[in-house]
Structures are given as structure tokens and as C-alpha cells.
C-alpha positions as CSV (number, residue, x, y, z in Angstrom):
1,M,60.0,80.5,68.0
2,S,59.9,82.9,70.4
3,N,57.7,81.9,73.1
4,I,58.5,84.4,75.8
5,I,56.3,87.2,76.9
6,A,58.3,90.3,79.0
7,V,56.8,92.5,81.0
8,I,59.4,95.4,81.6
9,W,58.3,97.9,84.5
10,D,59.5,101.0,85.8
11,F,59.5,101.2,89.7
12,D,59.4,105.1,91.4
13,K,56.1,106.2,90.9
14,T,54.5,103.1,88.7
15,L,55.0,100.3,91.5
16,V,55.5,102.1,94.7
17,D,53.6,105.9,95.5
18,G,57.0,108.2,95.4
19,Y,60.3,107.5,95.4
20,M,62.1,104.4,96.6
21,Q,64.4,106.2,98.5
22,D,62.0,107.7,101.2
23,P,63.0,105.0,103.8
24,I,66.2,106.5,103.5
25,F,65.1,109.8,104.4
26,E,63.0,109.0,107.5
27,K,66.3,106.4,108.6
28,Y,68.4,109.5,108.8
29,G,65.9,112.3,109.8
30,V,66.3,114.1,106.1
31,D,64.1,116.4,104.5
32,S,63.0,114.6,101.6
33,K,62.0,117.6,100.0
34,E,65.1,119.9,100.8
35,F,66.9,117.5,99.7
36,W,65.4,117.1,96.6
37,E,65.7,120.7,96.1
38,E,69.4,120.4,96.0
39,V,69.8,117.9,93.8
40,N,67.2,119.6,91.1
41,S,70.0,122.8,91.8
42,L,72.9,121.0,90.7
43,P,72.8,120.8,87.2
44,K,73.0,125.0,87.2
45,K,75.4,125.2,90.0
46,Y,78.2,123.0,87.8
47,W,77.3,124.6,84.9
48,E,77.8,128.3,86.0
49,E,80.7,126.8,88.3
50,Q,82.5,124.6,86.5
51,Q,81.0,124.9,82.7
52,V,80.1,121.3,83.1
53,K,77.2,119.4,82.2
54,V,75.3,116.7,84.1
55,N,72.7,114.0,83.9
56,R,69.9,114.9,85.7
57,D,68.1,111.5,86.1
58,T,71.5,110.4,88.1
59,I,73.1,113.2,89.4
60,Y,71.1,112.3,92.4
61,L,73.5,109.5,93.5
62,N,76.6,111.9,93.5
63,H,74.3,113.9,96.0
64,F,74.0,111.0,98.0
65,I,77.9,109.7,98.0
66,N,78.7,113.4,98.9
67,K,76.1,113.4,101.7
68,T,77.3,110.1,102.9
69,K,81.0,111.6,102.9
70,E,80.1,114.5,105.5
71,G,78.4,112.2,107.7
72,V,74.5,113.5,106.8
73,F,74.0,109.7,106.0
74,K,76.7,107.7,107.9
75,G,77.1,104.3,107.8
76,L,74.7,104.1,104.0
77,N,76.2,101.2,102.1
78,N,74.5,98.6,100.1
79,K,73.7,96.5,102.9
80,V,71.8,99.2,104.7
81,L,69.8,99.7,101.2
82,F,69.0,96.1,101.0
83,E,67.4,96.2,104.4
84,L,65.6,99.9,103.8
85,G,63.8,97.9,100.3
86,K,62.1,96.0,102.5
87,E,60.0,99.0,103.7
88,L,59.0,100.0,100.9
89,K,55.2,100.4,100.2
90,F,53.8,99.2,96.9
91,Y,50.5,100.0,95.0
92,K,47.3,97.6,95.7
93,G,47.9,94.1,93.8
94,I,51.7,94.3,94.1
95,P,53.4,91.7,94.3
96,E,50.2,89.5,93.5
97,I,49.6,90.5,90.0
98,F,53.1,89.2,89.5
99,G,52.1,85.7,90.0
100,K,49.0,86.0,88.9
101,T,50.3,86.7,85.3
102,K,52.4,83.5,85.1
103,E,49.5,81.6,86.3
104,L,47.5,82.7,83.7
105,I,49.9,81.1,81.2
106,E,51.3,78.1,83.4
107,K,47.3,76.8,83.9
108,N,46.8,77.0,80.3
109,S,47.2,73.6,78.7
110,I,47.6,75.3,75.4
111,F,50.1,78.0,76.1
112,Q,52.1,75.3,78.2
113,E,52.2,72.7,75.1
114,Y,53.9,76.0,73.1
115,N,55.8,76.7,76.0
116,I,55.2,80.0,76.7
117,K,56.4,82.4,79.8
118,V,55.8,85.1,81.3
119,E,58.8,87.1,82.7
120,H,58.9,90.3,84.8
121,Y,61.6,92.8,84.1
122,I,62.6,96.1,86.7
123,V,64.3,99.1,84.5
124,S,64.5,101.9,86.8
125,T,66.9,104.7,87.5
126,G,66.7,104.2,91.1
127,M,69.0,101.9,93.3
128,V,69.2,98.5,92.6
129,E,70.3,97.0,96.2
130,M,66.4,98.5,97.4
131,I,64.7,96.8,94.8
132,K,66.4,93.8,95.5
133,G,65.5,93.7,99.4
134,S,61.8,94.5,98.2
135,I,59.2,92.3,98.3
136,I,59.5,92.0,94.2
137,K,62.3,90.6,94.2
138,E,61.1,86.7,94.0
139,Y,58.8,87.6,91.0
140,V,61.7,89.2,88.6
141,E,63.9,87.9,86.1
142,D,66.3,90.7,85.8
143,I,66.8,94.2,87.4
144,W,68.4,97.2,85.5
145,G,68.8,100.4,87.7
146,C,71.9,102.7,89.7
147,E,74.5,100.9,91.2
148,L,77.1,102.1,93.7
149,I,80.5,100.8,95.2
150,Q,81.4,101.0,98.6
151,A,84.6,101.8,100.3
152,K,85.6,101.5,104.0
153,D,85.5,104.6,106.1
154,E,88.1,105.8,109.0
155,N,86.4,103.1,111.0
156,G,87.0,100.3,108.2
157,N,83.1,100.5,107.8
158,F,81.7,100.0,104.3
159,E,80.2,103.1,103.1
160,I,78.5,104.3,99.4
161,S,81.6,106.1,97.8
162,E,81.4,105.7,94.2
163,I,78.9,105.3,91.4
164,G,79.4,102.0,89.5
165,Y,76.6,101.6,87.2
166,T,73.9,104.2,85.9
167,I,70.1,103.7,84.1
168,D,68.8,106.9,83.1
169,N,65.6,107.8,81.0
170,T,67.4,107.2,77.6
171,S,69.6,104.4,78.5
172,K,66.4,102.1,79.4
173,T,66.4,101.3,75.8
174,R,69.5,99.8,76.1
175,A,68.3,97.4,79.1
176,I,64.9,97.2,76.9
177,F,67.4,95.7,74.1
178,E,69.1,93.7,76.4
179,I,66.1,92.3,77.5
180,N,65.2,91.8,73.4
181,K,68.7,90.3,72.8
182,G,69.1,87.7,75.7
183,V,72.1,89.8,76.7
184,N,71.1,89.2,80.3
185,K,71.0,85.4,79.6
186,N,73.9,84.9,77.5
187,T,76.8,86.9,78.6
188,G,78.9,86.0,75.3
189,Y,76.4,87.8,73.7
190,D,77.1,91.8,72.8
191,V,74.1,94.7,73.0
192,N,75.2,95.9,70.1
193,A,76.0,92.4,68.0
194,K,73.3,91.9,64.9
195,I,71.1,89.1,65.8
196,K,68.0,88.6,63.1
197,E,64.9,89.7,64.7
198,G,63.3,86.3,64.4
199,N,66.1,84.9,66.4
200,R,66.1,87.6,69.3
201,R,65.0,85.8,72.6
202,V,62.2,88.7,73.4
203,L,60.7,90.1,70.2
204,F,59.4,93.7,70.9
205,K,55.8,92.7,69.6
206,N,55.8,90.5,72.7
207,M,56.8,93.3,75.4
208,I,54.7,95.3,77.8
209,Y,56.3,98.6,79.0
210,I,54.6,100.1,82.3
211,A,55.8,103.3,83.2
212,D,54.3,106.7,85.1
213,G,55.1,109.3,82.8
214,P,56.9,111.8,80.0
215,S,60.4,110.6,81.5
216,D,59.6,107.2,80.0
217,V,59.0,108.3,76.4
218,P,62.4,106.8,75.2
219,A,61.5,103.2,75.9
220,F,57.7,103.6,75.3
221,S,58.4,104.7,71.5
222,L,60.9,102.5,71.4
223,I,58.7,99.5,72.6
224,K,55.7,101.0,70.1
225,K,58.2,101.2,67.1
226,G,58.9,97.4,67.5
227,G,55.0,96.8,67.8
228,G,54.8,95.9,71.6
229,S,52.1,97.4,74.1
230,T,52.4,100.4,76.3
231,F,50.5,101.4,79.5
232,A,51.0,104.3,81.5
233,I,50.2,104.7,85.6
234,Y,48.9,107.7,87.6
235,P,47.8,107.8,91.3
236,K,44.6,108.1,92.2
237,S,43.0,111.9,92.4
238,D,46.3,113.1,90.9
239,L,45.0,115.7,88.0
240,K,48.5,116.5,86.8
241,A,49.7,112.8,86.5
242,F,46.1,112.3,84.7
243,K,46.8,114.9,82.0
244,Q,50.4,114.0,81.6
245,V,49.4,110.1,80.9
246,E,46.1,111.4,78.7
247,K,49.0,113.4,76.5
248,L,50.8,110.5,75.9
249,R,47.9,108.2,74.6
250,E,46.8,111.7,72.5
251,D,50.6,111.4,71.4
252,N,50.5,107.6,70.8
253,R,53.2,106.9,73.2
254,V,50.8,104.9,75.2
255,D,48.2,102.6,74.3
256,M,46.4,102.7,77.7
257,Y,46.7,104.3,81.0
258,A,44.5,103.6,84.3
259,E,44.9,104.3,87.9
260,A,47.9,103.0,89.8
261,D,45.9,100.0,91.7
262,Y,46.7,96.5,90.2
263,S,43.9,94.6,92.6
264,E,42.1,92.1,90.5
265,G,39.5,93.2,88.7
266,T,40.9,97.0,88.4
267,T,41.1,98.5,84.8
268,T,44.9,98.3,85.4
269,Y,44.4,94.5,86.6
270,M,42.4,93.6,83.5
271,W,44.3,95.2,80.7
272,I,47.4,93.8,81.9
273,M,46.4,90.3,81.9
274,S,44.2,90.3,78.8
275,K,47.3,91.7,77.0
276,I,49.5,89.2,78.4
277,Q,46.5,86.7,77.0
278,E,46.2,88.2,73.6
279,L,50.1,88.1,73.3
280,A,50.2,84.5,74.1
281,Q,47.4,83.1,71.8
282,N,49.2,85.0,68.9
283,I,52.6,83.4,69.4
284,V,50.2,79.9,69.5
285,D,48.7,80.9,66.2
286,E,51.9,82.3,64.3
287,E,53.6,79.0,65.4
288,K,50.5,76.7,63.8
289,S,50.6,78.8,61.2
290,R,54.3,78.4,60.6
291,L,53.9,74.5,60.8
292,A,50.9,74.5,58.6
293,A,53.0,76.3,55.5
294,S,55.9,74.0,56.3
295,I,54.2,70.8,55.8
296,S,54.0,70.5,52.0
297,D,51.6,68.0,49.8
298,S,52.3,64.3,50.1
299,P,54.0,63.5,46.7
300,K,51.3,61.7,43.9
301,H,51.5,59.5,41.5
302,L,51.2,61.4,37.8
303,N,48.3,60.3,35.8
């Protein structure tokens, strides 16, 4: 029996209002708008100059590394990123909803009888160290994101110098398969290994994916195809973002959307809590049906 419900979260603009890198820009006095404009110009620049394609989702990492080497982000390393993660400002109701979703299951005696659990995961194109340093780290089971390798500068101090691991909006689907198959829990498994659906650690139908927009369509599609649930977030009073998530609903990418407020009593809060309760009850009902079907009538004497 697969008894785990996985809530999988995007990060930027889903849990935080804006981009997680904002504290970096504030610390070093860098104009964030100018930085992102430079990043957005890089694909065209490298193609025109070198006929080289780059990944639009993760080229920003190269720009951070280059600017660090140039001295703009002097001393930026994984420890600094971790500390800056503490400054991230989350939407209302975060991290409280993480604990409340777990309590919903843990305080239900029937759900406990069937050993049902809720696990939270972060799958982000952002920086893992900043997420680890934030207030939500203690609530999440695992994190997929971008990781940076350090090297010592001329003074023997560590600075970010190479890209170690990346997640883009397409490879988020690989992370979801790793959650599905339990690769993160058993390093002996390979994500490409053939495992029967019923034997996988987290069934797709027991997954909830929460994100903010069109860039998450590959992940939304994978979860929907597997029978899971999808939910989109938009910031309060942001008409453009509202129209984007409405289009996702019209295209059947998401089941529901609401304003980015996870406080108790909001639409977002109630949908997430009710969906988790629904999935837990489905697990109970399916297990009861399975057990009933496995019990045959007792033998009787022939007349």
C-alpha cells in the first residue's frame, strides 16, 4: 500500500513574493532589474557571438558566478547564500500550513491506523542553499534546485565558481519521478529503473503540485496525466498573473487556482487541506476494498 501524500511546491512567486535572489541584490547593492535584464539578454548574445544555445532557466547561475569573479558579489559562497535564506519573506500562512497539513493526518485516528503520511517537497529552479537557510527547511522532506560549487579566491576565501547541479522547468519532471519512485529515499534506485506503479513510493494520484504559472506546464501536465492534483497561485491584485492562471485552468493544466495567501480560512488554505483529506480518505477506502477482495468465503460442506 502506498500511503504517502506528497505536496510538491515551486518556490519563487509560489511561496515567496518575487525572487529568492532579492536578498543577494540588497546585500551587495546591485540593481535587480538591471541584473535580470542582463540575464535575459544572454541567450541572444551567446547565439549571435558564438552560435551557442543556453538554458534560459538556469543561465542566471552563470551570470552570478561571473559577477562574483568580477567582484560585484565579492565573497558570495554557499554559507552566505544559506544565511541570506533567513531573510526570505514568505506569503501569509507560510510556514504554518506545512505543519497544519501534517496535523490534519496525524490527529485522525483512522488515517493513523493506515499509517498515512503527508510529505512536503520543494522543486525549484532557484538556489538550494537559500531554501535550506529559510524558515521552511524544517518542514520539507527534500529539496530539488540548483547547487553551486565553491573555490578559494586569491585570499583563500570560498566563492561560488562552478555549477554543480541544475533544475530547469523541464527537468522538474525528473524530480517528480524521483519522488514517485523513492529515489531520494533509496540511493540504490535509478530514476530510469522500471518499477510497477503500485510498488512506487508515492503514487502520482497521491501528489499535489502547487506553482505560479506557465513555466510549470511540464510539471502540471505530468501530475495531471498521472491522476494527481494541481493548483496555481497568483499574487493579490496582479491582473496579469490572474489571467495566466485562468488560462492554465481553461487549458486543463490546473484543477484550481487562488490568491497567494495560505492563511487559515482562505480559498488556498481550504483547497489544500480538503484535497489532502480527500486523498487520505481515498487511500483508506482503496485499502479496505483490497482487503475485502482478498478475503474469500470460508469453506462449506457439500450437500
